[in-house]
VMD Tcl script that builds the backbone (N, CA, C; Angstrom):
set m [mol new atoms 207]
animate dup $m
set s [atomselect $m all]
$s set {name element resname resid chain x y z} {
  {N N UNK 1 A 8.377 -29.932 4.478}
  {CA C UNK 1 A 8.764 -28.696 3.076}
  {C C UNK 1 A 9.572 -27.524 3.784}
  {N N UNK 2 A 10.573 -27.140 2.606}
  {CA C UNK 2 A 11.349 -26.247 2.830}
  {C C UNK 2 A 10.824 -24.814 2.766}
  {N N UNK 3 A 11.441 -23.999 2.916}
  {CA C UNK 3 A 11.452 -22.589 2.922}
  {C C UNK 3 A 11.757 -21.940 1.876}
  {N N UNK 4 A 10.785 -21.561 1.130}
  {CA C UNK 4 A 11.198 -20.916 -0.135}
  {C C UNK 4 A 11.433 -19.458 0.268}
  {N N UNK 5 A 12.339 -18.477 0.163}
  {CA C UNK 5 A 12.373 -16.980 -0.098}
  {C C UNK 5 A 12.782 -16.321 -1.105}
  {N N UNK 6 A 12.512 -14.628 -1.117}
  {CA C UNK 6 A 12.712 -14.105 -2.133}
  {C C UNK 6 A 12.758 -12.922 -0.984}
  {N N UNK 7 A 14.131 -12.411 -1.220}
  {CA C UNK 7 A 14.656 -11.365 -0.931}
  {C C UNK 7 A 15.078 -10.573 -2.045}
  {N N UNK 8 A 14.427 -8.954 -1.312}
  {CA C UNK 8 A 14.530 -7.883 -2.441}
  {C C UNK 8 A 15.421 -6.832 -1.986}
  {N N UNK 9 A 16.442 -6.838 -2.464}
  {CA C UNK 9 A 17.818 -5.621 -2.039}
  {C C UNK 9 A 17.620 -4.686 -2.548}
  {N N UNK 10 A 17.707 -3.559 -2.492}
  {CA C UNK 10 A 18.105 -2.272 -3.182}
  {C C UNK 10 A 18.953 -1.150 -2.336}
  {N N UNK 11 A 19.923 -1.375 -3.350}
  {CA C UNK 11 A 21.323 -0.956 -2.982}
  {C C UNK 11 A 21.272 1.309 -3.220}
  {N N UNK 12 A 22.317 1.430 -2.101}
  {CA C UNK 12 A 22.063 3.148 -2.045}
  {C C UNK 12 A 22.011 3.600 -3.604}
  {N N UNK 13 A 22.548 3.078 -5.064}
  {CA C UNK 13 A 22.457 3.622 -5.879}
  {C C UNK 13 A 21.093 3.748 -6.931}
  {N N UNK 14 A 20.010 2.615 -6.326}
  {CA C UNK 14 A 19.211 2.708 -7.368}
  {C C UNK 14 A 19.305 0.956 -7.340}
  {N N UNK 15 A 20.148 0.906 -7.439}
  {CA C UNK 15 A 20.164 -0.396 -7.945}
  {C C UNK 15 A 18.705 -1.655 -6.923}
  {N N UNK 16 A 18.040 -2.275 -7.965}
  {CA C UNK 16 A 17.535 -3.280 -7.160}
  {C C UNK 16 A 17.995 -4.976 -7.295}
  {N N UNK 17 A 18.342 -5.663 -6.312}
  {CA C UNK 17 A 18.866 -6.745 -6.558}
  {C C UNK 17 A 17.842 -8.083 -5.956}
  {N N UNK 18 A 17.209 -8.643 -6.842}
  {CA C UNK 18 A 16.526 -9.580 -6.327}
  {C C UNK 18 A 17.283 -11.443 -5.503}
  {N N UNK 19 A 17.004 -12.174 -5.073}
  {CA C UNK 19 A 17.969 -13.369 -3.815}
  {C C UNK 19 A 16.527 -14.103 -4.123}
  {N N UNK 20 A 16.896 -15.600 -4.540}
  {CA C UNK 20 A 15.628 -16.240 -4.544}
  {C C UNK 20 A 16.655 -17.576 -3.481}
  {N N UNK 21 A 15.641 -18.091 -2.502}
  {CA C UNK 21 A 16.622 -18.871 -1.822}
  {C C UNK 21 A 15.628 -20.016 -1.558}
  {N N UNK 22 A 16.056 -21.568 -0.917}
  {CA C UNK 22 A 14.981 -23.024 -0.911}
  {C C UNK 22 A 14.561 -23.169 -1.973}
  {N N UNK 23 A 14.335 -22.505 -3.665}
  {CA C UNK 23 A 13.701 -23.332 -4.568}
  {C C UNK 23 A 15.239 -23.702 -6.083}
  {N N UNK 24 A 14.268 -25.330 -6.090}
  {CA C UNK 24 A 15.614 -25.529 -6.802}
  {C C UNK 24 A 14.635 -25.938 -8.627}
  {N N UNK 25 A 15.632 -25.407 -9.252}
  {CA C UNK 25 A 15.482 -25.670 -10.871}
  {C C UNK 25 A 15.269 -24.368 -10.960}
  {N N UNK 26 A 14.540 -24.773 -12.210}
  {CA C UNK 26 A 14.514 -23.324 -12.909}
  {C C UNK 26 A 12.920 -22.324 -12.108}
  {N N UNK 27 A 12.503 -23.029 -11.540}
  {CA C UNK 27 A 11.496 -22.762 -11.301}
  {C C UNK 27 A 11.203 -21.139 -10.204}
  {N N UNK 28 A 12.603 -20.728 -10.252}
  {CA C UNK 28 A 12.917 -19.520 -9.351}
  {C C UNK 28 A 12.598 -18.706 -10.283}
  {N N UNK 29 A 12.816 -18.954 -11.963}
  {CA C UNK 29 A 12.518 -18.237 -12.858}
  {C C UNK 29 A 11.529 -17.741 -13.086}
  {N N UNK 30 A 10.328 -18.419 -12.536}
  {CA C UNK 30 A 9.244 -18.339 -12.518}
  {C C UNK 30 A 8.313 -16.986 -11.079}
  {N N UNK 31 A 9.106 -17.597 -10.189}
  {CA C UNK 31 A 8.674 -16.735 -9.067}
  {C C UNK 31 A 9.587 -15.497 -9.261}
  {N N UNK 32 A 10.400 -15.129 -10.289}
  {CA C UNK 32 A 10.826 -13.848 -9.788}
  {C C UNK 32 A 10.072 -13.019 -10.966}
  {N N UNK 33 A 9.396 -13.766 -12.582}
  {CA C UNK 33 A 9.221 -13.217 -14.062}
  {C C UNK 33 A 8.105 -12.099 -13.507}
  {N N UNK 34 A 7.345 -11.680 -13.134}
  {CA C UNK 34 A 6.395 -10.404 -12.371}
  {C C UNK 34 A 6.854 -10.007 -11.583}
  {N N UNK 35 A 8.284 -9.718 -10.706}
  {CA C UNK 35 A 8.739 -8.838 -9.995}
  {C C UNK 35 A 10.088 -8.264 -11.038}
  {N N UNK 36 A 10.437 -8.940 -12.052}
  {CA C UNK 36 A 11.245 -8.133 -12.776}
  {C C UNK 36 A 10.455 -7.068 -13.364}
  {N N UNK 37 A 8.964 -7.601 -14.479}
  {CA C UNK 37 A 8.794 -6.543 -15.451}
  {C C UNK 37 A 7.976 -5.543 -14.509}
  {N N UNK 38 A 7.445 -5.817 -13.141}
  {CA C UNK 38 A 7.456 -4.903 -12.449}
  {C C UNK 38 A 7.965 -3.507 -12.098}
  {N N UNK 39 A 9.556 -4.336 -12.060}
  {CA C UNK 39 A 10.600 -3.319 -11.936}
  {C C UNK 39 A 10.983 -2.664 -13.507}
  {N N UNK 40 A 10.681 -2.923 -13.921}
  {CA C UNK 40 A 11.374 -2.294 -15.691}
  {C C UNK 40 A 10.926 -3.846 -16.698}
  {N N UNK 41 A 11.392 -4.844 -16.099}
  {CA C UNK 41 A 12.158 -5.352 -17.144}
  {C C UNK 41 A 13.374 -6.063 -17.555}
  {N N UNK 42 A 14.309 -5.392 -17.639}
  {CA C UNK 42 A 15.348 -5.182 -17.636}
  {C C UNK 42 A 16.630 -5.690 -16.672}
  {N N UNK 43 A 16.815 -6.966 -16.592}
  {CA C UNK 43 A 17.950 -7.417 -16.049}
  {C C UNK 43 A 19.120 -6.870 -16.138}
  {N N UNK 44 A 20.078 -6.679 -15.945}
  {CA C UNK 44 A 21.130 -6.102 -16.296}
  {C C UNK 44 A 22.507 -7.219 -15.871}
  {N N UNK 45 A 22.115 -8.293 -14.900}
  {CA C UNK 45 A 22.744 -9.483 -14.728}
  {C C UNK 45 A 22.223 -11.240 -13.780}
  {N N UNK 46 A 22.435 -12.061 -14.551}
  {CA C UNK 46 A 21.622 -12.998 -13.633}
  {C C UNK 46 A 22.998 -13.713 -13.062}
  {N N UNK 47 A 23.148 -14.267 -11.599}
  {CA C UNK 47 A 23.728 -14.643 -10.969}
  {C C UNK 47 A 23.268 -16.456 -10.085}
  {N N UNK 48 A 23.170 -17.526 -11.013}
  {CA C UNK 48 A 22.465 -18.670 -10.514}
  {C C UNK 48 A 23.018 -19.768 -9.405}
  {N N UNK 49 A 22.246 -19.635 -8.343}
  {CA C UNK 49 A 22.918 -20.634 -7.190}
  {C C UNK 49 A 22.719 -21.841 -7.852}
  {N N UNK 50 A 23.620 -22.374 -7.050}
  {CA C UNK 50 A 23.945 -24.506 -7.451}
  {C C UNK 50 A 22.158 -24.944 -7.395}
  {N N UNK 51 A 21.283 -24.345 -6.387}
  {CA C UNK 51 A 20.212 -25.139 -6.649}
  {C C UNK 51 A 19.874 -25.137 -7.948}
  {N N UNK 52 A 20.042 -23.883 -8.859}
  {CA C UNK 52 A 19.224 -23.836 -9.831}
  {C C UNK 52 A 19.565 -24.834 -10.717}
  {N N UNK 53 A 20.791 -26.051 -10.756}
  {CA C UNK 53 A 21.004 -27.465 -10.993}
  {C C UNK 53 A 20.694 -28.344 -10.864}
  {N N UNK 54 A 19.149 -28.340 -9.580}
  {CA C UNK 54 A 19.232 -29.151 -8.694}
  {C C UNK 54 A 17.554 -29.698 -9.387}
  {N N UNK 55 A 17.534 -30.603 -9.489}
  {CA C UNK 55 A 16.096 -31.602 -9.583}
  {C C UNK 55 A 14.990 -30.772 -8.500}
  {N N UNK 56 A 13.818 -30.304 -8.949}
  {CA C UNK 56 A 12.848 -30.131 -7.623}
  {C C UNK 56 A 12.109 -31.894 -7.841}
  {N N UNK 57 A 11.947 -31.193 -6.297}
  {CA C UNK 57 A 10.478 -32.754 -6.059}
  {C C UNK 57 A 9.577 -32.179 -5.854}
  {N N UNK 58 A 8.838 -32.713 -6.140}
  {CA C UNK 58 A 7.446 -32.676 -5.944}
  {C C UNK 58 A 6.800 -32.715 -4.268}
  {N N UNK 59 A 6.088 -32.388 -3.613}
  {CA C UNK 59 A 5.959 -32.368 -2.244}
  {C C UNK 59 A 4.687 -33.918 -2.359}
  {N N UNK 60 A 5.046 -34.770 -1.431}
  {CA C UNK 60 A 4.341 -35.991 -1.405}
  {C C UNK 60 A 2.928 -35.756 -1.514}
  {N N UNK 61 A 2.890 -34.975 -0.441}
  {CA C UNK 61 A 0.571 -34.388 -0.449}
  {C C UNK 61 A 0.827 -34.033 -1.833}
  {N N UNK 62 A 1.270 -33.077 -2.819}
  {CA C UNK 62 A 0.811 -32.698 -3.753}
  {C C UNK 62 A 0.717 -33.916 -5.193}
  {N N UNK 63 A 1.261 -35.578 -4.669}
  {CA C UNK 63 A 1.601 -35.891 -5.877}
  {C C UNK 63 A -0.573 -37.020 -5.635}
  {N N UNK 64 A -0.090 -36.634 -4.060}
  {CA C UNK 64 A -1.472 -37.797 -4.049}
  {C C UNK 64 A -2.311 -36.810 -4.271}
  {N N UNK 65 A -2.907 -35.648 -4.367}
  {CA C UNK 65 A -3.327 -34.619 -3.913}
  {C C UNK 65 A -3.803 -34.924 -6.153}
  {N N UNK 66 A -3.244 -34.941 -7.093}
  {CA C UNK 66 A -3.146 -34.797 -7.924}
  {C C UNK 66 A -3.905 -36.108 -8.605}
  {N N UNK 67 A -3.233 -37.619 -8.096}
  {CA C UNK 67 A -4.475 -38.546 -8.073}
  {C C UNK 67 A -5.205 -38.974 -7.920}
  {N N UNK 68 A -6.482 -38.319 -7.306}
  {CA C UNK 68 A -7.050 -38.108 -6.636}
  {C C UNK 68 A -8.146 -37.306 -7.856}
  {N N UNK 69 A -8.052 -36.431 -8.566}
  {CA C UNK 69 A -8.132 -35.946 -9.691}
  {C C UNK 69 A -9.300 -36.520 -10.647}
}
mol reanalyze $m
mol bondsrecalc $m
mol representation Tube
mol addrep $m
């Protein structure tokens, strides 16, 4: 499994920047939604990494577990 990271950077002027790494597809937006809301919910700019355009691949173990439900 790839490492997923969320890094929160607070600039000297108080601007908060959130960087997500190791997440493919739109799920990065789900990961940061609660954090964005907690910080006031106002996003001034959003820059997507190339991984945003990639299709997420589910873990093979997750597929197996889902099959036995």
